[in-house]
FITIPA-768535 format. One record per residue (C-alpha): residue number from 1; residue in three letters; x, y, z. Coordinates in steps of 0.1 Angstrom, whole numbers, plus 5000, padded with zeros to 4 digits. Layout:
! FITIPA-768535
<pt><k>NUM</k><r>ALA</r><x>X</x><y>Y</y><z>Z</z></pt>
...
! end
This chain:
! FITIPA-768535
<pt><k>1</k><r>UNK</r><x>5106</x><y>3079</y><z>8410</z></pt>
<pt><k>2</k><r>UNK</r><x>5122</x><y>3113</y><z>8407</z></pt>
<pt><k>3</k><r>UNK</r><x>5144</x><y>3100</y><z>8379</z></pt>
<pt><k>4</k><r>UNK</r><x>5113</x><y>3088</y><z>8359</z></pt>
<pt><k>5</k><r>UNK</r><x>5096</x><y>3122</y><z>8364</z></pt>
<pt><k>6</k><r>UNK</r><x>5127</x><y>3141</y><z>8354</z></pt>
<pt><k>7</k><r>UNK</r><x>5132</x><y>3118</y><z>8323</z></pt>
<pt><k>8</k><r>UNK</r><x>5095</x><y>3123</y><z>8313</z></pt>
<pt><k>9</k><r>UNK</r><x>5098</x><y>3161</y><z>8317</z></pt>
<pt><k>10</k><r>UNK</r><x>5130</x><y>3161</y><z>8296</z></pt>
<pt><k>11</k><r>UNK</r><x>5113</x><y>3140</y><z>8269</z></pt>
<pt><k>12</k><r>UNK</r><x>5082</x><y>3162</y><z>8268</z></pt>
<pt><k>13</k><r>UNK</r><x>5104</x><y>3193</y><z>8266</z></pt>
<pt><k>14</k><r>UNK</r><x>5125</x><y>3179</y><z>8238</z></pt>
<pt><k>15</k><r>UNK</r><x>5093</x><y>3168</y><z>8219</z></pt>
<pt><k>16</k><r>UNK</r><x>5077</x><y>3202</y><z>8224</z></pt>
<pt><k>17</k><r>UNK</r><x>5109</x><y>3219</y><z>8211</z></pt>
<pt><k>18</k><r>UNK</r><x>5110</x><y>3196</y><z>8181</z></pt>
<pt><k>19</k><r>UNK</r><x>5073</x><y>3204</y><z>8173</z></pt>
<pt><k>20</k><r>UNK</r><x>5079</x><y>3241</y><z>8177</z></pt>
<pt><k>21</k><r>UNK</r><x>5109</x><y>3239</y><z>8154</z></pt>
<pt><k>22</k><r>UNK</r><x>5090</x><y>3220</y><z>8128</z></pt>
<pt><k>23</k><r>UNK</r><x>5061</x><y>3245</y><z>8131</z></pt>
<pt><k>24</k><r>UNK</r><x>5085</x><y>3274</y><z>8127</z></pt>
<pt><k>25</k><r>UNK</r><x>5101</x><y>3257</y><z>8097</z></pt>
<pt><k>26</k><r>UNK</r><x>5067</x><y>3252</y><z>8080</z></pt>
<pt><k>27</k><r>UNK</r><x>5058</x><y>3288</y><z>8087</z></pt>
<pt><k>28</k><r>UNK</r><x>5091</x><y>3300</y><z>8070</z></pt>
<pt><k>29</k><r>UNK</r><x>5084</x><y>3278</y><z>8040</z></pt>
<pt><k>30</k><r>UNK</r><x>5048</x><y>3290</y><z>8037</z></pt>
<pt><k>31</k><r>UNK</r><x>5061</x><y>3326</y><z>8039</z></pt>
<pt><k>32</k><r>UNK</r><x>5086</x><y>3320</y><z>8011</z></pt>
<pt><k>33</k><r>UNK</r><x>5061</x><y>3302</y><z>7990</z></pt>
<pt><k>34</k><r>UNK</r><x>5037</x><y>3332</y><z>7992</z></pt>
<pt><k>35</k><r>UNK</r><x>5062</x><y>3351</y><z>7970</z></pt>
<pt><k>36</k><r>UNK</r><x>5056</x><y>3333</y><z>7938</z></pt>
<pt><k>37</k><r>UNK</r><x>5032</x><y>3313</y><z>7918</z></pt>
<pt><k>38</k><r>UNK</r><x>5030</x><y>3275</y><z>7925</z></pt>
<pt><k>39</k><r>UNK</r><x>5046</x><y>3268</y><z>7892</z></pt>
<pt><k>40</k><r>UNK</r><x>5078</x><y>3284</y><z>7906</z></pt>
<pt><k>41</k><r>UNK</r><x>5075</x><y>3277</y><z>7944</z></pt>
<pt><k>42</k><r>UNK</r><x>5066</x><y>3241</y><z>7943</z></pt>
<pt><k>43</k><r>UNK</r><x>5101</x><y>3231</y><z>7930</z></pt>
<pt><k>44</k><r>UNK</r><x>5121</x><y>3260</y><z>7944</z></pt>
<pt><k>45</k><r>UNK</r><x>5148</x><y>3258</y><z>7970</z></pt>
<pt><k>46</k><r>UNK</r><x>5135</x><y>3275</y><z>8002</z></pt>
<pt><k>47</k><r>UNK</r><x>5160</x><y>3294</y><z>8024</z></pt>
<pt><k>48</k><r>UNK</r><x>5157</x><y>3311</y><z>8058</z></pt>
<pt><k>49</k><r>UNK</r><x>5170</x><y>3346</y><z>8064</z></pt>
<pt><k>50</k><r>UNK</r><x>5203</x><y>3332</y><z>8077</z></pt>
<pt><k>51</k><r>UNK</r><x>5208</x><y>3313</y><z>8045</z></pt>
<pt><k>52</k><r>UNK</r><x>5200</x><y>3279</y><z>8059</z></pt>
<pt><k>53</k><r>UNK</r><x>5183</x><y>3256</y><z>8033</z></pt>
<pt><k>54</k><r>UNK</r><x>5148</x><y>3246</y><z>8045</z></pt>
<pt><k>55</k><r>UNK</r><x>5140</x><y>3226</y><z>8014</z></pt>
<pt><k>56</k><r>UNK</r><x>5160</x><y>3217</y><z>7984</z></pt>
<pt><k>57</k><r>UNK</r><x>5145</x><y>3225</y><z>7950</z></pt>
<pt><k>58</k><r>UNK</r><x>5151</x><y>3216</y><z>7914</z></pt>
<pt><k>59</k><r>UNK</r><x>5140</x><y>3245</y><z>7892</z></pt>
<pt><k>60</k><r>UNK</r><x>5167</x><y>3271</y><z>7897</z></pt>
<pt><k>61</k><r>UNK</r><x>5146</x><y>3294</y><z>7918</z></pt>
<pt><k>62</k><r>UNK</r><x>5153</x><y>3302</y><z>7955</z></pt>
<pt><k>63</k><r>UNK</r><x>5125</x><y>3316</y><z>7976</z></pt>
<pt><k>64</k><r>UNK</r><x>5131</x><y>3335</y><z>8008</z></pt>
<pt><k>65</k><r>UNK</r><x>5107</x><y>3341</y><z>8037</z></pt>
<pt><k>66</k><r>UNK</r><x>5096</x><y>3375</y><z>8051</z></pt>
<pt><k>67</k><r>UNK</r><x>5125</x><y>3393</y><z>8067</z></pt>
<pt><k>68</k><r>UNK</r><x>5128</x><y>3426</y><z>8085</z></pt>
<pt><k>69</k><r>UNK</r><x>5142</x><y>3444</y><z>8055</z></pt>
<pt><k>70</k><r>UNK</r><x>5122</x><y>3428</y><z>8027</z></pt>
<pt><k>71</k><r>UNK</r><x>5091</x><y>3408</y><z>8020</z></pt>
<pt><k>72</k><r>UNK</r><x>5091</x><y>3372</y><z>8007</z></pt>
<pt><k>73</k><r>UNK</r><x>5107</x><y>3368</y><z>7973</z></pt>
<pt><k>74</k><r>UNK</r><x>5116</x><y>3341</y><z>7948</z></pt>
<pt><k>75</k><r>UNK</r><x>5148</x><y>3347</y><z>7927</z></pt>
<pt><k>76</k><r>UNK</r><x>5167</x><y>3329</y><z>7900</z></pt>
<pt><k>77</k><r>UNK</r><x>5205</x><y>3329</y><z>7902</z></pt>
<pt><k>78</k><r>UNK</r><x>5208</x><y>3363</y><z>7884</z></pt>
<pt><k>79</k><r>UNK</r><x>5186</x><y>3380</y><z>7910</z></pt>
<pt><k>80</k><r>UNK</r><x>5205</x><y>3363</y><z>7938</z></pt>
<pt><k>81</k><r>UNK</r><x>5237</x><y>3376</y><z>7923</z></pt>
<pt><k>82</k><r>UNK</r><x>5223</x><y>3411</y><z>7921</z></pt>
<pt><k>83</k><r>UNK</r><x>5214</x><y>3411</y><z>7958</z></pt>
<pt><k>84</k><r>UNK</r><x>5247</x><y>3395</y><z>7968</z></pt>
<pt><k>85</k><r>UNK</r><x>5266</x><y>3422</y><z>7948</z></pt>
<pt><k>86</k><r>UNK</r><x>5244</x><y>3450</y><z>7963</z></pt>
<pt><k>87</k><r>UNK</r><x>5250</x><y>3438</y><z>7998</z></pt>
<pt><k>88</k><r>UNK</r><x>5287</x><y>3439</y><z>7992</z></pt>
<pt><k>89</k><r>UNK</r><x>5286</x><y>3472</y><z>7973</z></pt>
<pt><k>90</k><r>UNK</r><x>5301</x><y>3455</y><z>7942</z></pt>
<pt><k>91</k><r>UNK</r><x>5293</x><y>3461</y><z>7906</z></pt>
<pt><k>92</k><r>UNK</r><x>5268</x><y>3439</y><z>7889</z></pt>
<pt><k>93</k><r>UNK</r><x>5259</x><y>3432</y><z>7852</z></pt>
<pt><k>94</k><r>UNK</r><x>5231</x><y>3408</y><z>7843</z></pt>
<pt><k>95</k><r>UNK</r><x>5239</x><y>3385</y><z>7813</z></pt>
<pt><k>96</k><r>UNK</r><x>5202</x><y>3379</y><z>7806</z></pt>
<pt><k>97</k><r>UNK</r><x>5167</x><y>3390</y><z>7815</z></pt>
<pt><k>98</k><r>UNK</r><x>5158</x><y>3378</y><z>7850</z></pt>
<pt><k>99</k><r>UNK</r><x>5125</x><y>3379</y><z>7870</z></pt>
<pt><k>100</k><r>UNK</r><x>5121</x><y>3381</y><z>7908</z></pt>
<pt><k>101</k><r>UNK</r><x>5087</x><y>3374</y><z>7922</z></pt>
<pt><k>102</k><r>UNK</r><x>5073</x><y>3393</y><z>7952</z></pt>
<pt><k>103</k><r>UNK</r><x>5036</x><y>3384</y><z>7949</z></pt>
<pt><k>104</k><r>UNK</r><x>5031</x><y>3388</y><z>7987</z></pt>
<pt><k>105</k><r>UNK</r><x>5044</x><y>3424</y><z>7985</z></pt>
<pt><k>106</k><r>UNK</r><x>5066</x><y>3438</y><z>8011</z></pt>
<pt><k>107</k><r>UNK</r><x>5046</x><y>3423</y><z>8040</z></pt>
<pt><k>108</k><r>UNK</r><x>5058</x><y>3436</y><z>8073</z></pt>
<pt><k>109</k><r>UNK</r><x>5091</x><y>3450</y><z>8059</z></pt>
<pt><k>110</k><r>UNK</r><x>5097</x><y>3488</y><z>8060</z></pt>
<pt><k>111</k><r>UNK</r><x>5100</x><y>3491</y><z>8022</z></pt>
<pt><k>112</k><r>UNK</r><x>5129</x><y>3507</y><z>8003</z></pt>
<pt><k>113</k><r>UNK</r><x>5141</x><y>3539</y><z>7988</z></pt>
<pt><k>114</k><r>UNK</r><x>5134</x><y>3540</y><z>7950</z></pt>
<pt><k>115</k><r>UNK</r><x>5167</x><y>3557</y><z>7943</z></pt>
<pt><k>116</k><r>UNK</r><x>5192</x><y>3546</y><z>7970</z></pt>
<pt><k>117</k><r>UNK</r><x>5196</x><y>3508</y><z>7975</z></pt>
<pt><k>118</k><r>UNK</r><x>5216</x><y>3515</y><z>8007</z></pt>
<pt><k>119</k><r>UNK</r><x>5190</x><y>3536</y><z>8026</z></pt>
<pt><k>120</k><r>UNK</r><x>5177</x><y>3516</y><z>8055</z></pt>
<pt><k>121</k><r>UNK</r><x>5151</x><y>3539</y><z>8071</z></pt>
<pt><k>122</k><r>UNK</r><x>5122</x><y>3559</y><z>8055</z></pt>
<pt><k>123</k><r>UNK</r><x>5136</x><y>3592</y><z>8067</z></pt>
<pt><k>124</k><r>UNK</r><x>5168</x><y>3587</y><z>8047</z></pt>
<pt><k>125</k><r>UNK</r><x>5151</x><y>3591</y><z>8014</z></pt>
<pt><k>126</k><r>UNK</r><x>5124</x><y>3613</y><z>7998</z></pt>
<pt><k>127</k><r>UNK</r><x>5112</x><y>3585</y><z>7976</z></pt>
<pt><k>128</k><r>UNK</r><x>5105</x><y>3556</y><z>8001</z></pt>
<pt><k>129</k><r>UNK</r><x>5082</x><y>3530</y><z>7987</z></pt>
<pt><k>130</k><r>UNK</r><x>5064</x><y>3499</y><z>8001</z></pt>
<pt><k>131</k><r>UNK</r><x>5049</x><y>3479</y><z>7973</z></pt>
<pt><k>132</k><r>UNK</r><x>5021</x><y>3454</y><z>7972</z></pt>
<pt><k>133</k><r>UNK</r><x>5024</x><y>3423</y><z>7950</z></pt>
<pt><k>134</k><r>UNK</r><x>5049</x><y>3429</y><z>7922</z></pt>
<pt><k>135</k><r>UNK</r><x>5075</x><y>3415</y><z>7898</z></pt>
<pt><k>136</k><r>UNK</r><x>5110</x><y>3428</y><z>7895</z></pt>
<pt><k>137</k><r>UNK</r><x>5128</x><y>3425</y><z>7862</z></pt>
<pt><k>138</k><r>UNK</r><x>5165</x><y>3430</y><z>7856</z></pt>
<pt><k>139</k><r>UNK</r><x>5178</x><y>3434</y><z>7821</z></pt>
<pt><k>140</k><r>UNK</r><x>5213</x><y>3430</y><z>7806</z></pt>
<pt><k>141</k><r>UNK</r><x>5214</x><y>3465</y><z>7790</z></pt>
<pt><k>142</k><r>UNK</r><x>5204</x><y>3493</y><z>7813</z></pt>
<pt><k>143</k><r>UNK</r><x>5203</x><y>3517</y><z>7784</z></pt>
<pt><k>144</k><r>UNK</r><x>5170</x><y>3500</y><z>7776</z></pt>
<pt><k>145</k><r>UNK</r><x>5156</x><y>3516</y><z>7808</z></pt>
<pt><k>146</k><r>UNK</r><x>5158</x><y>3551</y><z>7793</z></pt>
<pt><k>147</k><r>UNK</r><x>5124</x><y>3566</y><z>7788</z></pt>
<pt><k>148</k><r>UNK</r><x>5108</x><y>3544</y><z>7815</z></pt>
<pt><k>149</k><r>UNK</r><x>5093</x><y>3562</y><z>7845</z></pt>
<pt><k>150</k><r>UNK</r><x>5111</x><y>3564</y><z>7879</z></pt>
<pt><k>151</k><r>UNK</r><x>5079</x><y>3574</y><z>7896</z></pt>
<pt><k>152</k><r>UNK</r><x>5067</x><y>3547</y><z>7920</z></pt>
<pt><k>153</k><r>UNK</r><x>5031</x><y>3559</y><z>7916</z></pt>
<pt><k>154</k><r>UNK</r><x>5032</x><y>3545</y><z>7880</z></pt>
<pt><k>155</k><r>UNK</r><x>5023</x><y>3508</y><z>7874</z></pt>
<pt><k>156</k><r>UNK</r><x>5057</x><y>3502</y><z>7858</z></pt>
<pt><k>157</k><r>UNK</r><x>5088</x><y>3521</y><z>7869</z></pt>
<pt><k>158</k><r>UNK</r><x>5125</x><y>3518</y><z>7873</z></pt>
<pt><k>159</k><r>UNK</r><x>5139</x><y>3513</y><z>7908</z></pt>
<pt><k>160</k><r>UNK</r><x>5175</x><y>3522</y><z>7917</z></pt>
<pt><k>161</k><r>UNK</r><x>5181</x><y>3539</y><z>7883</z></pt>
<pt><k>162</k><r>UNK</r><x>5217</x><y>3550</y><z>7877</z></pt>
<pt><k>163</k><r>UNK</r><x>5230</x><y>3522</y><z>7899</z></pt>
<pt><k>164</k><r>UNK</r><x>5243</x><y>3488</y><z>7889</z></pt>
<pt><k>165</k><r>UNK</r><x>5212</x><y>3473</y><z>7905</z></pt>
<pt><k>166</k><r>UNK</r><x>5186</x><y>3491</y><z>7884</z></pt>
<pt><k>167</k><r>UNK</r><x>5155</x><y>3471</y><z>7876</z></pt>
<pt><k>168</k><r>UNK</r><x>5120</x><y>3474</y><z>7864</z></pt>
<pt><k>169</k><r>UNK</r><x>5092</x><y>3472</y><z>7890</z></pt>
<pt><k>170</k><r>UNK</r><x>5059</x><y>3458</y><z>7877</z></pt>
<pt><k>171</k><r>UNK</r><x>5029</x><y>3463</y><z>7901</z></pt>
<pt><k>172</k><r>UNK</r><x>5005</x><y>3434</y><z>7902</z></pt>
<pt><k>173</k><r>UNK</r><x>4981</x><y>3449</y><z>7928</z></pt>
<pt><k>174</k><r>UNK</r><x>4982</x><y>3477</y><z>7953</z></pt>
<pt><k>175</k><r>UNK</r><x>4996</x><y>3473</y><z>7988</z></pt>
<pt><k>176</k><r>UNK</r><x>4971</x><y>3461</y><z>8013</z></pt>
<pt><k>177</k><r>UNK</r><x>4975</x><y>3487</y><z>8041</z></pt>
! end
């Protein structure tokens, strides 16, 4: 009798764990999909913060769920290369125009410095921003950024100017505070 009860408890525990894992996976996918329009997200690869693939895609975009340091985003391979280079403090040059979607904004992330890609806390920078829904556009020739604003209060501005990771920020809506 005890063996049957123990076996039943183990099975119920494993089932509950599997349901919780499936529910967590679906929540991560939903978070990632909130970053872009359905035309992008429906066929995008979805990855967790640890890099694990949650869903294979076919359109060249990879969407990431909300993380501590950044909101949900959908990137093509150029944007993924930019972020990879930035994390390793390596140089980066785009070979074409590339768009990253952050239509859910920064979410619960702290935001970022507009000038220092390596600042991790709001007190480390005088120009800390936390944006609502926006697009980020990287271009192959950063001299084309000359004349664009670096003021985050403007609807279109340059983030991380004078770094290899400079890009154009295009606000879609204000941050929902």
